[in-house]
PyMOL commands that place a pseudoatom at each C-alpha (Angstrom):
pseudoatom trace, name=CA, resn=MET, resi=1, chain=A, elem=C, hetatm=0, pos=[-12.332, 60.772, -38.652]
pseudoatom trace, name=CA, resn=THR, resi=2, chain=A, elem=C, hetatm=0, pos=[-14.827, 63.294, -37.293]
pseudoatom trace, name=CA, resn=ASP, resi=3, chain=A, elem=C, hetatm=0, pos=[-13.829, 65.366, -34.266]
pseudoatom trace, name=CA, resn=ILE, resi=4, chain=A, elem=C, hetatm=0, pos=[-17.215, 65.440, -32.543]
pseudoatom trace, name=CA, resn=LEU, resi=5, chain=A, elem=C, hetatm=0, pos=[-20.440, 63.451, -32.712]
pseudoatom trace, name=CA, resn=LEU, resi=6, chain=A, elem=C, hetatm=0, pos=[-23.283, 65.430, -31.153]
pseudoatom trace, name=CA, resn=VAL, resi=7, chain=A, elem=C, hetatm=0, pos=[-26.286, 63.345, -30.092]
pseudoatom trace, name=CA, resn=GLU, resi=8, chain=A, elem=C, hetatm=0, pos=[-29.108, 65.791, -29.384]
pseudoatom trace, name=CA, resn=ASP, resi=9, chain=A, elem=C, hetatm=0, pos=[-32.804, 65.652, -30.271]
pseudoatom trace, name=CA, resn=ASN, resi=10, chain=A, elem=C, hetatm=0, pos=[-33.346, 69.405, -29.770]
pseudoatom trace, name=CA, resn=ILE, resi=11, chain=A, elem=C, hetatm=0, pos=[-32.583, 70.593, -33.296]
pseudoatom trace, name=CA, resn=GLU, resi=12, chain=A, elem=C, hetatm=0, pos=[-32.359, 74.278, -32.385]
pseudoatom trace, name=CA, resn=LEU, resi=13, chain=A, elem=C, hetatm=0, pos=[-29.845, 73.586, -29.613]
pseudoatom trace, name=CA, resn=ALA, resi=14, chain=A, elem=C, hetatm=0, pos=[-27.910, 71.181, -31.822]
pseudoatom trace, name=CA, resn=GLU, resi=15, chain=A, elem=C, hetatm=0, pos=[-27.570, 73.781, -34.569]
pseudoatom trace, name=CA, resn=LEU, resi=16, chain=A, elem=C, hetatm=0, pos=[-26.372, 76.372, -32.049]
pseudoatom trace, name=CA, resn=LEU, resi=17, chain=A, elem=C, hetatm=0, pos=[-23.740, 74.044, -30.570]
pseudoatom trace, name=CA, resn=GLN, resi=18, chain=A, elem=C, hetatm=0, pos=[-22.640, 72.881, -34.012]
pseudoatom trace, name=CA, resn=ALA, resi=19, chain=A, elem=C, hetatm=0, pos=[-22.104, 76.454, -35.159]
pseudoatom trace, name=CA, resn=PHE, resi=20, chain=A, elem=C, hetatm=0, pos=[-20.115, 77.332, -32.049]
pseudoatom trace, name=CA, resn=LEU, resi=21, chain=A, elem=C, hetatm=0, pos=[-17.922, 74.220, -32.187]
pseudoatom trace, name=CA, resn=LYS, resi=22, chain=A, elem=C, hetatm=0, pos=[-17.268, 74.567, -35.923]
pseudoatom trace, name=CA, resn=LYS, resi=23, chain=A, elem=C, hetatm=0, pos=[-16.227, 78.180, -35.311]
pseudoatom trace, name=CA, resn=GLU, resi=24, chain=A, elem=C, hetatm=0, pos=[-13.561, 76.765, -32.977]
pseudoatom trace, name=CA, resn=GLY, resi=25, chain=A, elem=C, hetatm=0, pos=[-12.247, 74.581, -35.803]
pseudoatom trace, name=CA, resn=TYR, resi=26, chain=A, elem=C, hetatm=0, pos=[-13.882, 71.253, -34.955]
pseudoatom trace, name=CA, resn=SER, resi=27, chain=A, elem=C, hetatm=0, pos=[-15.631, 69.018, -37.450]
pseudoatom trace, name=CA, resn=VAL, resi=28, chain=A, elem=C, hetatm=0, pos=[-19.052, 68.138, -36.032]
pseudoatom trace, name=CA, resn=CYS, resi=29, chain=A, elem=C, hetatm=0, pos=[-21.701, 65.617, -37.054]
pseudoatom trace, name=CA, resn=HIS, resi=30, chain=A, elem=C, hetatm=0, pos=[-25.155, 65.657, -35.510]
pseudoatom trace, name=CA, resn=VAL, resi=31, chain=A, elem=C, hetatm=0, pos=[-27.680, 62.883, -34.999]
pseudoatom trace, name=CA, resn=ALA, resi=32, chain=A, elem=C, hetatm=0, pos=[-30.973, 63.103, -33.130]
pseudoatom trace, name=CA, resn=SER, resi=33, chain=A, elem=C, hetatm=0, pos=[-31.320, 59.615, -31.629]
pseudoatom trace, name=CA, resn=GLY, resi=34, chain=A, elem=C, hetatm=0, pos=[-29.335, 56.918, -29.884]
pseudoatom trace, name=CA, resn=GLU, resi=35, chain=A, elem=C, hetatm=0, pos=[-29.957, 54.474, -32.714]
pseudoatom trace, name=CA, resn=GLU, resi=36, chain=A, elem=C, hetatm=0, pos=[-28.504, 56.924, -35.249]
pseudoatom trace, name=CA, resn=ALA, resi=37, chain=A, elem=C, hetatm=0, pos=[-25.504, 57.478, -32.988]
pseudoatom trace, name=CA, resn=MET, resi=38, chain=A, elem=C, hetatm=0, pos=[-24.686, 53.773, -32.796]
pseudoatom trace, name=CA, resn=THR, resi=39, chain=A, elem=C, hetatm=0, pos=[-25.073, 53.388, -36.564]
pseudoatom trace, name=CA, resn=PHE, resi=40, chain=A, elem=C, hetatm=0, pos=[-22.763, 56.359, -37.135]
pseudoatom trace, name=CA, resn=LEU, resi=41, chain=A, elem=C, hetatm=0, pos=[-20.100, 55.040, -34.744]
pseudoatom trace, name=CA, resn=GLN, resi=42, chain=A, elem=C, hetatm=0, pos=[-20.044, 51.673, -36.479]
pseudoatom trace, name=CA, resn=VAL, resi=43, chain=A, elem=C, hetatm=0, pos=[-18.558, 53.271, -39.591]
pseudoatom trace, name=CA, resn=THR, resi=44, chain=A, elem=C, hetatm=0, pos=[-16.907, 56.502, -38.394]
pseudoatom trace, name=CA, resn=LYS, resi=45, chain=A, elem=C, hetatm=0, pos=[-14.374, 57.163, -35.640]
pseudoatom trace, name=CA, resn=VAL, resi=46, chain=A, elem=C, hetatm=0, pos=[-14.758, 60.277, -33.503]
pseudoatom trace, name=CA, resn=LYS, resi=47, chain=A, elem=C, hetatm=0, pos=[-12.535, 62.048, -31.003]
pseudoatom trace, name=CA, resn=ILE, resi=48, chain=A, elem=C, hetatm=0, pos=[-15.353, 62.791, -28.555]
pseudoatom trace, name=CA, resn=LEU, resi=49, chain=A, elem=C, hetatm=0, pos=[-19.051, 62.056, -28.081]
pseudoatom trace, name=CA, resn=LEU, resi=50, chain=A, elem=C, hetatm=0, pos=[-21.382, 64.783, -26.804]
pseudoatom trace, name=CA, resn=LEU, resi=51, chain=A, elem=C, hetatm=0, pos=[-24.395, 62.895, -25.536]
pseudoatom trace, name=CA, resn=ASP, resi=52, chain=A, elem=C, hetatm=0, pos=[-27.830, 64.043, -24.427]
pseudoatom trace, name=CA, resn=ILE, resi=53, chain=A, elem=C, hetatm=0, pos=[-29.593, 61.728, -21.962]
pseudoatom trace, name=CA, resn=MET, resi=54, chain=A, elem=C, hetatm=0, pos=[-33.269, 62.290, -22.801]
pseudoatom trace, name=CA, resn=LEU, resi=55, chain=A, elem=C, hetatm=0, pos=[-33.462, 60.912, -26.334]
pseudoatom trace, name=CA, resn=PRO, resi=56, chain=A, elem=C, hetatm=0, pos=[-36.333, 59.291, -28.238]
pseudoatom trace, name=CA, resn=GLY, resi=57, chain=A, elem=C, hetatm=0, pos=[-36.086, 55.511, -28.273]
pseudoatom trace, name=CA, resn=MET, resi=58, chain=A, elem=C, hetatm=0, pos=[-32.687, 54.442, -26.934]
pseudoatom trace, name=CA, resn=ASP, resi=59, chain=A, elem=C, hetatm=0, pos=[-31.773, 56.916, -24.201]
pseudoatom trace, name=CA, resn=GLY, resi=60, chain=A, elem=C, hetatm=0, pos=[-28.345, 58.393, -23.546]
pseudoatom trace, name=CA, resn=PHE, resi=61, chain=A, elem=C, hetatm=0, pos=[-27.554, 55.987, -20.714]
pseudoatom trace, name=CA, resn=ALA, resi=62, chain=A, elem=C, hetatm=0, pos=[-28.018, 53.019, -23.048]
pseudoatom trace, name=CA, resn=VAL, resi=63, chain=A, elem=C, hetatm=0, pos=[-25.838, 54.690, -25.682]
pseudoatom trace, name=CA, resn=CYS, resi=64, chain=A, elem=C, hetatm=0, pos=[-23.166, 55.437, -23.080]
pseudoatom trace, name=CA, resn=ARG, resi=65, chain=A, elem=C, hetatm=0, pos=[-23.058, 51.831, -21.947]
pseudoatom trace, name=CA, resn=LEU, resi=66, chain=A, elem=C, hetatm=0, pos=[-22.848, 50.434, -25.488]
pseudoatom trace, name=CA, resn=VAL, resi=67, chain=A, elem=C, hetatm=0, pos=[-20.183, 52.911, -26.597]
pseudoatom trace, name=CA, resn=ARG, resi=68, chain=A, elem=C, hetatm=0, pos=[-18.065, 52.173, -23.564]
pseudoatom trace, name=CA, resn=GLU, resi=69, chain=A, elem=C, hetatm=0, pos=[-18.335, 48.431, -24.152]
pseudoatom trace, name=CA, resn=GLN, resi=70, chain=A, elem=C, hetatm=0, pos=[-16.916, 48.949, -27.633]
pseudoatom trace, name=CA, resn=GLY, resi=71, chain=A, elem=C, hetatm=0, pos=[-14.104, 51.425, -26.960]
pseudoatom trace, name=CA, resn=ASN, resi=72, chain=A, elem=C, hetatm=0, pos=[-12.588, 54.322, -25.059]
pseudoatom trace, name=CA, resn=VAL, resi=73, chain=A, elem=C, hetatm=0, pos=[-13.882, 57.355, -26.952]
pseudoatom trace, name=CA, resn=PRO, resi=74, chain=A, elem=C, hetatm=0, pos=[-14.394, 60.232, -24.465]
pseudoatom trace, name=CA, resn=ILE, resi=75, chain=A, elem=C, hetatm=0, pos=[-18.049, 60.794, -23.535]
pseudoatom trace, name=CA, resn=LEU, resi=76, chain=A, elem=C, hetatm=0, pos=[-19.346, 64.153, -22.311]
pseudoatom trace, name=CA, resn=ILE, resi=77, chain=A, elem=C, hetatm=0, pos=[-22.946, 64.052, -21.134]
pseudoatom trace, name=CA, resn=LEU, resi=78, chain=A, elem=C, hetatm=0, pos=[-25.157, 67.084, -21.764]
pseudoatom trace, name=CA, resn=SER, resi=79, chain=A, elem=C, hetatm=0, pos=[-28.372, 66.895, -19.811]
pseudoatom trace, name=CA, resn=ALA, resi=80, chain=A, elem=C, hetatm=0, pos=[-31.136, 68.902, -18.176]
pseudoatom trace, name=CA, resn=LYS, resi=81, chain=A, elem=C, hetatm=0, pos=[-31.323, 66.078, -15.622]
pseudoatom trace, name=CA, resn=SER, resi=82, chain=A, elem=C, hetatm=0, pos=[-28.992, 67.211, -12.858]
pseudoatom trace, name=CA, resn=ASP, resi=83, chain=A, elem=C, hetatm=0, pos=[-30.150, 64.791, -10.187]
pseudoatom trace, name=CA, resn=LYS, resi=84, chain=A, elem=C, hetatm=0, pos=[-27.184, 63.315, -8.321]
pseudoatom trace, name=CA, resn=THR, resi=85, chain=A, elem=C, hetatm=0, pos=[-28.370, 59.787, -9.071]
pseudoatom trace, name=CA, resn=ASP, resi=86, chain=A, elem=C, hetatm=0, pos=[-28.427, 60.478, -12.808]
pseudoatom trace, name=CA, resn=ILE, resi=87, chain=A, elem=C, hetatm=0, pos=[-24.951, 62.018, -12.725]
pseudoatom trace, name=CA, resn=LEU, resi=88, chain=A, elem=C, hetatm=0, pos=[-23.472, 59.093, -10.813]
pseudoatom trace, name=CA, resn=ASN, resi=89, chain=A, elem=C, hetatm=0, pos=[-25.250, 56.642, -13.102]
pseudoatom trace, name=CA, resn=GLY, resi=90, chain=A, elem=C, hetatm=0, pos=[-23.624, 58.330, -16.091]
pseudoatom trace, name=CA, resn=PHE, resi=91, chain=A, elem=C, hetatm=0, pos=[-20.160, 58.018, -14.557]
pseudoatom trace, name=CA, resn=GLN, resi=92, chain=A, elem=C, hetatm=0, pos=[-20.730, 54.402, -13.590]
pseudoatom trace, name=CA, resn=LEU, resi=93, chain=A, elem=C, hetatm=0, pos=[-21.706, 53.623, -17.184]
pseudoatom trace, name=CA, resn=GLY, resi=94, chain=A, elem=C, hetatm=0, pos=[-18.435, 55.111, -18.405]
pseudoatom trace, name=CA, resn=ALA, resi=95, chain=A, elem=C, hetatm=0, pos=[-19.052, 58.819, -19.041]
pseudoatom trace, name=CA, resn=ASP, resi=96, chain=A, elem=C, hetatm=0, pos=[-16.007, 61.059, -18.574]
pseudoatom trace, name=CA, resn=ASP, resi=97, chain=A, elem=C, hetatm=0, pos=[-17.691, 64.345, -17.701]
pseudoatom trace, name=CA, resn=PHE, resi=98, chain=A, elem=C, hetatm=0, pos=[-21.100, 65.966, -17.277]
pseudoatom trace, name=CA, resn=MET, resi=99, chain=A, elem=C, hetatm=0, pos=[-22.561, 69.348, -18.241]
pseudoatom trace, name=CA, resn=GLU, resi=100, chain=A, elem=C, hetatm=0, pos=[-25.920, 70.609, -17.088]
pseudoatom trace, name=CA, resn=LYS, resi=101, chain=A, elem=C, hetatm=0, pos=[-28.220, 72.355, -19.548]
pseudoatom trace, name=CA, resn=PRO, resi=102, chain=A, elem=C, hetatm=0, pos=[-28.496, 75.147, -20.512]
pseudoatom trace, name=CA, resn=VAL, resi=103, chain=A, elem=C, hetatm=0, pos=[-24.994, 74.623, -21.881]
pseudoatom trace, name=CA, resn=ASP, resi=104, chain=A, elem=C, hetatm=0, pos=[-22.434, 77.425, -21.673]
pseudoatom trace, name=CA, resn=PRO, resi=105, chain=A, elem=C, hetatm=0, pos=[-20.718, 77.265, -25.106]
pseudoatom trace, name=CA, resn=ASP, resi=106, chain=A, elem=C, hetatm=0, pos=[-17.387, 78.606, -23.822]
pseudoatom trace, name=CA, resn=LEU, resi=107, chain=A, elem=C, hetatm=0, pos=[-17.283, 76.055, -21.026]
pseudoatom trace, name=CA, resn=LEU, resi=108, chain=A, elem=C, hetatm=0, pos=[-18.289, 73.313, -23.450]
pseudoatom trace, name=CA, resn=VAL, resi=109, chain=A, elem=C, hetatm=0, pos=[-15.373, 74.164, -25.749]
pseudoatom trace, name=CA, resn=ALA, resi=110, chain=A, elem=C, hetatm=0, pos=[-12.995, 74.156, -22.773]
pseudoatom trace, name=CA, resn=LYS, resi=111, chain=A, elem=C, hetatm=0, pos=[-14.178, 70.717, -21.684]
pseudoatom trace, name=CA, resn=VAL, resi=112, chain=A, elem=C, hetatm=0, pos=[-13.995, 69.348, -25.230]
pseudoatom trace, name=CA, resn=LYS, resi=113, chain=A, elem=C, hetatm=0, pos=[-10.411, 70.587, -25.606]
pseudoatom trace, name=CA, resn=VAL, resi=114, chain=A, elem=C, hetatm=0, pos=[-9.330, 69.048, -22.303]
pseudoatom trace, name=CA, resn=LEU, resi=115, chain=A, elem=C, hetatm=0, pos=[-10.909, 65.663, -23.023]
pseudoatom trace, name=CA, resn=ILE, resi=116, chain=A, elem=C, hetatm=0, pos=[-9.498, 65.436, -26.554]
pseudoatom trace, name=CA, resn=GLN, resi=117, chain=A, elem=C, hetatm=0, pos=[-6.020, 66.536, -25.455]
pseudoatom trace, name=CA, resn=ARG, resi=118, chain=A, elem=C, hetatm=0, pos=[-5.985, 64.076, -22.579]
pseudoatom trace, name=CA, resn=PHE, resi=119, chain=A, elem=C, hetatm=0, pos=[-7.177, 61.248, -24.800]
pseudoatom trace, name=CA, resn=CYS, resi=120, chain=A, elem=C, hetatm=0, pos=[-4.492, 61.980, -27.398]
pseudoatom trace, name=CA, resn=ARG, resi=121, chain=A, elem=C, hetatm=0, pos=[-1.805, 62.478, -24.770]
pseudoatom trace, name=CA, resn=VAL, resi=122, chain=A, elem=C, hetatm=0, pos=[-2.275, 59.089, -23.138]
pseudoatom trace, name=CA, resn=LYS, resi=123, chain=A, elem=C, hetatm=0, pos=[-2.185, 57.342, -26.515]
pseudoatom trace, name=CA, resn=THR, resi=124, chain=A, elem=C, hetatm=0, pos=[1.299, 58.563, -27.414]
pseudoatom trace, name=CA, resn=PRO, resi=125, chain=A, elem=C, hetatm=0, pos=[3.752, 56.964, -24.879]
pseudoatom trace, name=CA, resn=SER, resi=126, chain=A, elem=C, hetatm=0, pos=[5.348, 53.807, -26.251]
pseudoatom trace, name=CA, resn=ASP, resi=127, chain=A, elem=C, hetatm=0, pos=[6.335, 52.074, -23.011]
pseudoatom trace, name=CA, resn=ILE, resi=128, chain=A, elem=C, hetatm=0, pos=[4.595, 49.398, -20.998]
pseudoatom trace, name=CA, resn=LEU, resi=129, chain=A, elem=C, hetatm=0, pos=[4.228, 49.817, -17.243]
pseudoatom trace, name=CA, resn=VAL, resi=130, chain=A, elem=C, hetatm=0, pos=[4.512, 46.662, -15.167]
pseudoatom trace, name=CA, resn=SER, resi=131, chain=A, elem=C, hetatm=0, pos=[3.289, 47.110, -11.599]
pseudoatom trace, name=CA, resn=GLY, resi=132, chain=A, elem=C, hetatm=0, pos=[3.263, 43.855, -9.702]
pseudoatom trace, name=CA, resn=GLU, resi=133, chain=A, elem=C, hetatm=0, pos=[0.608, 41.657, -11.277]
pseudoatom trace, name=CA, resn=ILE, resi=134, chain=A, elem=C, hetatm=0, pos=[-0.797, 44.584, -13.271]
pseudoatom trace, name=CA, resn=THR, resi=135, chain=A, elem=C, hetatm=0, pos=[0.468, 45.460, -16.751]
pseudoatom trace, name=CA, resn=ILE, resi=136, chain=A, elem=C, hetatm=0, pos=[-0.521, 48.726, -18.423]
pseudoatom trace, name=CA, resn=ASP, resi=137, chain=A, elem=C, hetatm=0, pos=[-0.048, 48.967, -22.187]
pseudoatom trace, name=CA, resn=LYS, resi=138, chain=A, elem=C, hetatm=0, pos=[0.020, 52.724, -22.824]
pseudoatom trace, name=CA, resn=ILE, resi=139, chain=A, elem=C, hetatm=0, pos=[-0.042, 52.362, -26.611]
pseudoatom trace, name=CA, resn=ALA, resi=140, chain=A, elem=C, hetatm=0, pos=[-3.165, 50.203, -26.694]
pseudoatom trace, name=CA, resn=ARG, resi=141, chain=A, elem=C, hetatm=0, pos=[-4.585, 51.823, -23.536]
pseudoatom trace, name=CA, resn=LYS, resi=142, chain=A, elem=C, hetatm=0, pos=[-5.193, 48.368, -22.106]
pseudoatom trace, name=CA, resn=VAL, resi=143, chain=A, elem=C, hetatm=0, pos=[-4.735, 47.011, -18.603]
pseudoatom trace, name=CA, resn=PHE, resi=144, chain=A, elem=C, hetatm=0, pos=[-4.077, 43.385, -17.704]
pseudoatom trace, name=CA, resn=LEU, resi=145, chain=A, elem=C, hetatm=0, pos=[-4.306, 41.714, -14.305]
pseudoatom trace, name=CA, resn=LYS, resi=146, chain=A, elem=C, hetatm=0, pos=[-2.489, 38.367, -14.247]
pseudoatom trace, name=CA, resn=GLU, resi=147, chain=A, elem=C, hetatm=0, pos=[-2.548, 38.548, -18.074]
pseudoatom trace, name=CA, resn=VAL, resi=148, chain=A, elem=C, hetatm=0, pos=[-6.348, 38.916, -18.112]
pseudoatom trace, name=CA, resn=LEU, resi=149, chain=A, elem=C, hetatm=0, pos=[-7.661, 42.018, -19.911]
pseudoatom trace, name=CA, resn=LEU, resi=150, chain=A, elem=C, hetatm=0, pos=[-9.655, 44.383, -17.682]
pseudoatom trace, name=CA, resn=GLU, resi=151, chain=A, elem=C, hetatm=0, pos=[-12.596, 46.431, -18.934]
pseudoatom trace, name=CA, resn=LEU, resi=152, chain=A, elem=C, hetatm=0, pos=[-11.884, 49.994, -17.778]
pseudoatom trace, name=CA, resn=ASN, resi=153, chain=A, elem=C, hetatm=0, pos=[-13.413, 53.273, -18.874]
pseudoatom trace, name=CA, resn=ILE, resi=154, chain=A, elem=C, hetatm=0, pos=[-11.174, 56.238, -19.681]
pseudoatom trace, name=CA, resn=LYS, resi=155, chain=A, elem=C, hetatm=0, pos=[-11.244, 57.742, -16.200]
pseudoatom trace, name=CA, resn=GLU, resi=156, chain=A, elem=C, hetatm=0, pos=[-10.589, 54.397, -14.545]
pseudoatom trace, name=CA, resn=TYR, resi=157, chain=A, elem=C, hetatm=0, pos=[-7.648, 53.843, -16.888]
pseudoatom trace, name=CA, resn=GLU, resi=158, chain=A, elem=C, hetatm=0, pos=[-6.166, 57.296, -16.278]
pseudoatom trace, name=CA, resn=LEU, resi=159, chain=A, elem=C, hetatm=0, pos=[-6.674, 57.057, -12.535]
pseudoatom trace, name=CA, resn=LEU, resi=160, chain=A, elem=C, hetatm=0, pos=[-5.040, 53.632, -12.328]
pseudoatom trace, name=CA, resn=LEU, resi=161, chain=A, elem=C, hetatm=0, pos=[-2.147, 54.780, -14.514]
pseudoatom trace, name=CA, resn=LEU, resi=162, chain=A, elem=C, hetatm=0, pos=[-1.528, 57.828, -12.327]
pseudoatom trace, name=CA, resn=LEU, resi=163, chain=A, elem=C, hetatm=0, pos=[-1.608, 55.742, -9.158]
pseudoatom trace, name=CA, resn=ALA, resi=164, chain=A, elem=C, hetatm=0, pos=[0.591, 52.985, -10.606]
pseudoatom trace, name=CA, resn=GLU, resi=165, chain=A, elem=C, hetatm=0, pos=[3.156, 55.550, -11.734]
pseudoatom trace, name=CA, resn=ASN, resi=166, chain=A, elem=C, hetatm=0, pos=[3.488, 56.665, -8.102]
pseudoatom trace, name=CA, resn=PRO, resi=167, chain=A, elem=C, hetatm=0, pos=[3.701, 53.440, -6.068]
pseudoatom trace, name=CA, resn=GLY, resi=168, chain=A, elem=C, hetatm=0, pos=[4.024, 53.915, -2.331]
pseudoatom trace, name=CA, resn=LYS, resi=169, chain=A, elem=C, hetatm=0, pos=[3.196, 57.619, -2.499]
pseudoatom trace, name=CA, resn=THR, resi=170, chain=A, elem=C, hetatm=0, pos=[0.136, 59.134, -0.833]
pseudoatom trace, name=CA, resn=LEU, resi=171, chain=A, elem=C, hetatm=0, pos=[-1.635, 61.253, -3.435]
pseudoatom trace, name=CA, resn=HIS, resi=172, chain=A, elem=C, hetatm=0, pos=[-4.048, 63.892, -2.164]
pseudoatom trace, name=CA, resn=LYS, resi=173, chain=A, elem=C, hetatm=0, pos=[-7.656, 63.675, -3.309]
pseudoatom trace, name=CA, resn=GLU, resi=174, chain=A, elem=C, hetatm=0, pos=[-7.490, 67.223, -4.692]
pseudoatom trace, name=CA, resn=TYR, resi=175, chain=A, elem=C, hetatm=0, pos=[-4.415, 66.348, -6.755]
pseudoatom trace, name=CA, resn=LEU, resi=176, chain=A, elem=C, hetatm=0, pos=[-5.974, 63.204, -8.178]
pseudoatom trace, name=CA, resn=PHE, resi=177, chain=A, elem=C, hetatm=0, pos=[-9.210, 65.018, -9.014]
pseudoatom trace, name=CA, resn=GLN, resi=178, chain=A, elem=C, hetatm=0, pos=[-7.466, 67.890, -10.798]
pseudoatom trace, name=CA, resn=GLN, resi=179, chain=A, elem=C, hetatm=0, pos=[-5.145, 65.568, -12.736]
pseudoatom trace, name=CA, resn=ILE, resi=180, chain=A, elem=C, hetatm=0, pos=[-7.957, 63.335, -13.976]
pseudoatom trace, name=CA, resn=TRP, resi=181, chain=A, elem=C, hetatm=0, pos=[-10.965, 65.652, -14.249]
pseudoatom trace, name=CA, resn=GLY, resi=182, chain=A, elem=C, hetatm=0, pos=[-9.254, 69.032, -14.547]
pseudoatom trace, name=CA, resn=ALA, resi=183, chain=A, elem=C, hetatm=0, pos=[-9.287, 72.156, -12.413]
pseudoatom trace, name=CA, resn=TYR, resi=184, chain=A, elem=C, hetatm=0, pos=[-12.342, 73.528, -14.211]
pseudoatom trace, name=CA, resn=SER, resi=185, chain=A, elem=C, hetatm=0, pos=[-14.472, 70.410, -14.057]
pseudoatom trace, name=CA, resn=LEU, resi=186, chain=A, elem=C, hetatm=0, pos=[-17.964, 70.830, -12.637]
pseudoatom trace, name=CA, resn=SER, resi=187, chain=A, elem=C, hetatm=0, pos=[-17.897, 67.253, -11.432]
pseudoatom trace, name=CA, resn=GLU, resi=188, chain=A, elem=C, hetatm=0, pos=[-18.033, 66.776, -7.680]
pseudoatom trace, name=CA, resn=ASN, resi=189, chain=A, elem=C, hetatm=0, pos=[-15.125, 65.354, -5.677]
pseudoatom trace, name=CA, resn=GLN, resi=190, chain=A, elem=C, hetatm=0, pos=[-17.380, 62.396, -4.924]
pseudoatom trace, name=CA, resn=THR, resi=191, chain=A, elem=C, hetatm=0, pos=[-16.768, 61.365, -8.527]
pseudoatom trace, name=CA, resn=LEU, resi=192, chain=A, elem=C, hetatm=0, pos=[-13.235, 60.374, -7.480]
pseudoatom trace, name=CA, resn=THR, resi=193, chain=A, elem=C, hetatm=0, pos=[-14.607, 58.195, -4.691]
pseudoatom trace, name=CA, resn=VAL, resi=194, chain=A, elem=C, hetatm=0, pos=[-16.976, 56.485, -7.129]
pseudoatom trace, name=CA, resn=HIS, resi=195, chain=A, elem=C, hetatm=0, pos=[-14.168, 55.711, -9.572]
pseudoatom trace, name=CA, resn=ILE, resi=196, chain=A, elem=C, hetatm=0, pos=[-11.866, 54.437, -6.826]
pseudoatom trace, name=CA, resn=LYS, resi=197, chain=A, elem=C, hetatm=0, pos=[-14.662, 52.092, -5.746]
pseudoatom trace, name=CA, resn=MET, resi=198, chain=A, elem=C, hetatm=0, pos=[-15.204, 50.882, -9.325]
pseudoatom trace, name=CA, resn=LEU, resi=199, chain=A, elem=C, hetatm=0, pos=[-11.445, 50.346, -9.800]
pseudoatom trace, name=CA, resn=ARG, resi=200, chain=A, elem=C, hetatm=0, pos=[-11.233, 48.303, -6.634]
pseudoatom trace, name=CA, resn=THR, resi=201, chain=A, elem=C, hetatm=0, pos=[-13.966, 45.960, -7.831]
pseudoatom trace, name=CA, resn=LYS, resi=202, chain=A, elem=C, hetatm=0, pos=[-11.809, 45.228, -10.888]
pseudoatom trace, name=CA, resn=ILE, resi=203, chain=A, elem=C, hetatm=0, pos=[-8.272, 44.972, -9.485]
pseudoatom trace, name=CA, resn=GLU, resi=204, chain=A, elem=C, hetatm=0, pos=[-8.694, 43.878, -5.848]
pseudoatom trace, name=CA, resn=GLU, resi=205, chain=A, elem=C, hetatm=0, pos=[-9.318, 40.303, -4.737]
pseudoatom trace, name=CA, resn=ASN, resi=206, chain=A, elem=C, hetatm=0, pos=[-11.430, 41.721, -1.909]
pseudoatom trace, name=CA, resn=PRO, resi=207, chain=A, elem=C, hetatm=0, pos=[-12.616, 45.283, -2.688]
pseudoatom trace, name=CA, resn=ARG, resi=208, chain=A, elem=C, hetatm=0, pos=[-13.750, 45.716, 0.932]
pseudoatom trace, name=CA, resn=GLN, resi=209, chain=A, elem=C, hetatm=0, pos=[-10.177, 45.114, 2.095]
pseudoatom trace, name=CA, resn=PRO, resi=210, chain=A, elem=C, hetatm=0, pos=[-8.123, 46.649, -0.726]
pseudoatom trace, name=CA, resn=GLN, resi=211, chain=A, elem=C, hetatm=0, pos=[-4.421, 45.916, -0.932]
pseudoatom trace, name=CA, resn=ARG, resi=212, chain=A, elem=C, hetatm=0, pos=[-3.500, 47.854, -4.059]
pseudoatom trace, name=CA, resn=ILE, resi=213, chain=A, elem=C, hetatm=0, pos=[-5.464, 51.097, -3.677]
pseudoatom trace, name=CA, resn=GLN, resi=214, chain=A, elem=C, hetatm=0, pos=[-5.320, 51.980, -0.009]
pseudoatom trace, name=CA, resn=THR, resi=215, chain=A, elem=C, hetatm=0, pos=[-7.194, 54.841, 1.617]
pseudoatom trace, name=CA, resn=VAL, resi=216, chain=A, elem=C, hetatm=0, pos=[-5.153, 57.301, 3.652]
pseudoatom trace, name=CA, resn=TRP, resi=217, chain=A, elem=C, hetatm=0, pos=[-7.937, 58.774, 5.751]
pseudoatom trace, name=CA, resn=GLY, resi=218, chain=A, elem=C, hetatm=0, pos=[-8.363, 62.524, 5.522]
pseudoatom trace, name=CA, resn=ILE, resi=219, chain=A, elem=C, hetatm=0, pos=[-5.694, 62.812, 2.808]
pseudoatom trace, name=CA, resn=GLY, resi=220, chain=A, elem=C, hetatm=0, pos=[-6.150, 60.612, -0.251]
pseudoatom trace, name=CA, resn=TYR, resi=221, chain=A, elem=C, hetatm=0, pos=[-5.003, 57.269, -1.643]
pseudoatom trace, name=CA, resn=ARG, resi=222, chain=A, elem=C, hetatm=0, pos=[-1.788, 55.248, -1.874]
pseudoatom trace, name=CA, resn=TYR, resi=223, chain=A, elem=C, hetatm=0, pos=[-1.058, 52.576, -4.461]
pseudoatom trace, name=CA, resn=GLU, resi=224, chain=A, elem=C, hetatm=0, pos=[0.928, 49.503, -3.461]
pseudoatom trace, name=CA, resn=GLU, resi=225, chain=A, elem=C, hetatm=0, pos=[2.403, 46.949, -5.835]
pseudoatom trace, name=CA, resn=ILE, resi=226, chain=A, elem=C, hetatm=0, pos=[1.512, 43.353, -4.993]
for i in range(1, 226): cmd.bond("trace and resi %d" % i, "trace and resi %d" % (i + 1))
show_as sticks, trace
zoom trace
């Protein structure tokens, strides 16, 4: 297994980031296109994917979507495109975090550590959480609704798990954001709202009138077992 796959067509930047990450003890492989990234991931497992958006041929959004369809490897987007629409599009396609270029190497390392640790941490528990009609297999990192497998990205999975572990409790937005994205995340709080909306489309019979994930206006969200 390789720790990090870096997908970046700027060779000079890629070499700089590789050197910095290797200095921190990570094994890093670099490819310069989306097609190369998908070929690499077919034969090699990685702990995290660092993904540029503006790539020749298959762009980073397409790579993000395909990677997420195939598994739950953490995806950190690195992009000079900081438009809100692009950021939200990345999250909706399954990205776990976003960094605007020029990249701060120290901040990059911090984000990489958090994502890898969180990914490893949620893989280790051996129990299965049953919450009403929802079953969460913590070993396989899979969620079932009425025994039907749901397609969730990492953040959706972690958010649902946190909510389901606290049924009937109102969890503040700030608490949820810090637990899932981390205190040092540059993501906006609106990211939480986007993921709540995406979760509701997958676990609620009527997302416009949610019964499981209920909004407590001005405070946060409350999960109810049904």
